[in-house]
N, C-alpha and C positions, 0 to 999 in steps of 0.2 A: 407514365412506365408502369408495365405490368410486374405484378409481385415477384416473377422470375429475375427481373434485371434490377431489383431494388430500386431506392428513391434516389435520385441525385439530386444533388447540393450543389449552389453557387450563390452565395452570398458572401457579404463580408471578407473577400479576400481570398474565402476557402472552397476549393474544387473538389467535391468528395460523394461520393455514391456510401447510403445508407443500406446495407442489405443484410438481413440476417444478424441484425444486432449490432453488427461492426459495421464502424464508419471508416470507408477505405478514402484516404485524403491524395489526391493527384498532385502531381509535381505541378506548381504554376510557373509561368513565365517570368514574372516579377515578385521576387522574394517579398515575403511580408512575415511579420509575427503573429501566431494565430496561438489562442488559448482556448483549451476544450478543458469546461470546469461540469464536475459529477457533484450533485448535492448529498445530502444526506439519502441514506435509504435507497440508494440505488450504485449501480456498478456500469461501467460501458469500457466496450473493446474498440480502439482504434488502428487501425493500420496506417504508419506515417509514410510517406512518400518513397521513401527508402526500402519500406517492404518490412519493416519492424514492425512487430506485434506487441501493444502497448495493453494492458488490461488494469483499469484504473478503477482504485477501490471509492468507495464512497468517501465524500466530504475531500476531495482530493482535485488536482488540475495539473494540465500539462501546457507547458509554451512551446512551440516549435517553429521553425520557417517554414513556410509554404516552398521551399527551395533549397535543398542542404547544401553548402559549398563544397567545394573538392578539395578543400584540407580537414574539413571535422564535421561529425553529423552531431550538433549539440540541441539537448533539449531541457527544460527547467522543469521539475518536479515539484508541487506541494502536495504532501500526504503521503500516498501508499500506491505503489505500482509493481505490477510485475512485466519483465521486459523480455521478450525473445526476438534479441537483436539479426536483422540480416546481414551477414558478410558480403563486403563487394570485394571484386576482383582486384581492385587497388588497396586494399585494403586500409579504406578512409573511416577513423576511429570513430565510436561512437562513444557520445560524451552527456551526463546526466548529472546536470547540478542543482542540490536541496540541501538548503540550511546549511549554505557555505561550503558543503561538501562536494568534492568531485569523485565521480565514478564515470574509469573509461576502460573500452574495450574494444574488440574487433567483430564480435559474432558469437553470442552466447545467450544463456538464459539468467537471470538473478531478479533479486526482489529487494526493492528499497521500501521501508518505513519510516518516512520522516514529520511522522504527524507532531513528534515530539521537537521542539527545535534545538535544544540543547541535548539530545543523545540521537543520533540516525541509526539505521539498522541497515547495513546492507548484507545480503544472502546471496550467496554461489549456488546456483542448481549445477549448472557443466558449464563447461569451458574457463576461461581465466579472466580476470578483469582487475584493475588498480584501481585504488581509493587513495585521496590526498584532501588535506585541505585546499578548500579553495587560495589564502594569503600564503602558502606556499608556492604554487604554481605563477599567483602574481609576481612574486617576489624575484621570478627567472629559473626559478627551479623546474625548467620544461622538461630537464629529463627523466628518464624512467626510475632514477633514482629518489624521485619526490614521492609516487606511490608505492602504498603498501600492496603486494599481492596477494590475491586470494586462491585457494586452491577448491575445489567443489566440494559440499559439505562444511563449508566453514562460512562465520560473522566475521563481519566486520562491526566492532561497537565504536561508531565515533562520536567523541566528546570533543570539545571545544580546542583542548590541547592535546588530544591524546585520540591513537585507533591502536584497537585491542583486538586481536582474532581469537576466537574460538570456536572449536568443531561442535557442531548442533545439530539434531536431526530435523531437516529441512522440511521433514512434513508437517511439522508446528507453525512452520513462516510460512508455507504455501498452502495453508488449508483454506483460507479466504479464497483465492483462487481457483481451487475446486470445490468451491460452493460450500464448503463445512466451517463451522468453529470448530477448533483445536485448541485447548487449554490444557498447557502443561505444568501445574503447580503455579497457576497466574493469581493475582489479586482480584479480589471483587472488584476493585477500585479500576483496574483495568480493562475485566470482561466489562463492566459498566459502559466504558466508552467505546470498545466494540459494540455494544449493544444500540447504543444511542447513533451512532451513526448507520447504522442498517436499519433499525426500525424506526430514526426519525423521531424520538423519545427524549426527554431528560428523565434521569434518573437519578434521584438523592439516595444518598447512603449514609445512616447513623455512623458518627465516626470510629467508634470500637471496632465495627463489623469492616472497614475499608482493607485490611488486610488478611481479611480472610484468606486463604489459597483454594483453589478449584483443579481439579483435572478432569477433563474428556472431550469427548468429540460429540457433536450433532448436525445435523443438516441446517444452514439455514433458510432451506423452507420451511422449518416449523414456526410456529405463531411465536411471537414475545412471552404469552402467558405460559407457553408451554415449556421453555427454557427456562422462564423464573420459577415453576413449579418443581422443577428437577433440580435445579441450585439449591432450592428451599428445603429440598426431601431431605437431602444431604448433610444439614447444618440445622444451627439453632437460628435460623432467619424466616422474617418472613415480607411481603410486601402488600402494599394496597395503591390505588390510584389517586392521586390528592391534586384533583383537577387535570393539569397538563402532565404532571410530574409523577413519574411512580417512586415512589417512596421504600426503600430496603430497610428493614429495621429489626430489634431482636425481639425475637416471642415473648410474651408476657409471662410472668412468673408462675403463674398457675400450670399454662401449657407445658413452661419447660420442665416443673417438677414431674408432667403426667409423662413426657417422653422419657424422663430418666428414671 
């Protein structure tokens, strides 16, 4: 295969073409469930058999059938992904299941962050989606009333027993999809989780510092040291490598007095 045609893949039931960093999965004659897993320190674009584009964030996976049924296009997500769903002429719904939350729509763009099983964040960029708890759908509430509907610019905060809507700045959610870290009053503890996934490192934070909050935007192409330096310049913290772990700690008393 020459470079312009990409790389053809035919293994483990997946028939696909890897071209320009995107895995284009072709429909198979015999349906089987496929799983694509993205490790720490990476991202991946996959085009599903129906033409839906999925951008998988680090430490995430998606399971999908090699041939969608005519009734529903259903995938299972672990972690975070940005979806650009391909509409179909017969309006076959596209359904994402993550952490017992079901997201349903017909052709639109949205982001799902399911890294924390206890709280799933579903953000609608454009179009229309419905969000529901899996158990409500399994109880037979198959009508649309079981779904909480979102408008563009809203986020559904899905807890085990509730779904709450809030208007948000979607740029803060889609930054990773656009190659950026965007932090808006985010705790150091949460920032560290994002950095761990992208740079494939372990970060330990002294307890009193975990709830420090930061706001800013920085390219994901920057080095980890560059980002940590920027965080430390604007606060009372410092960091050092301790074996394979990076430790974030408070500056010592002398340096604190000098800086004050």
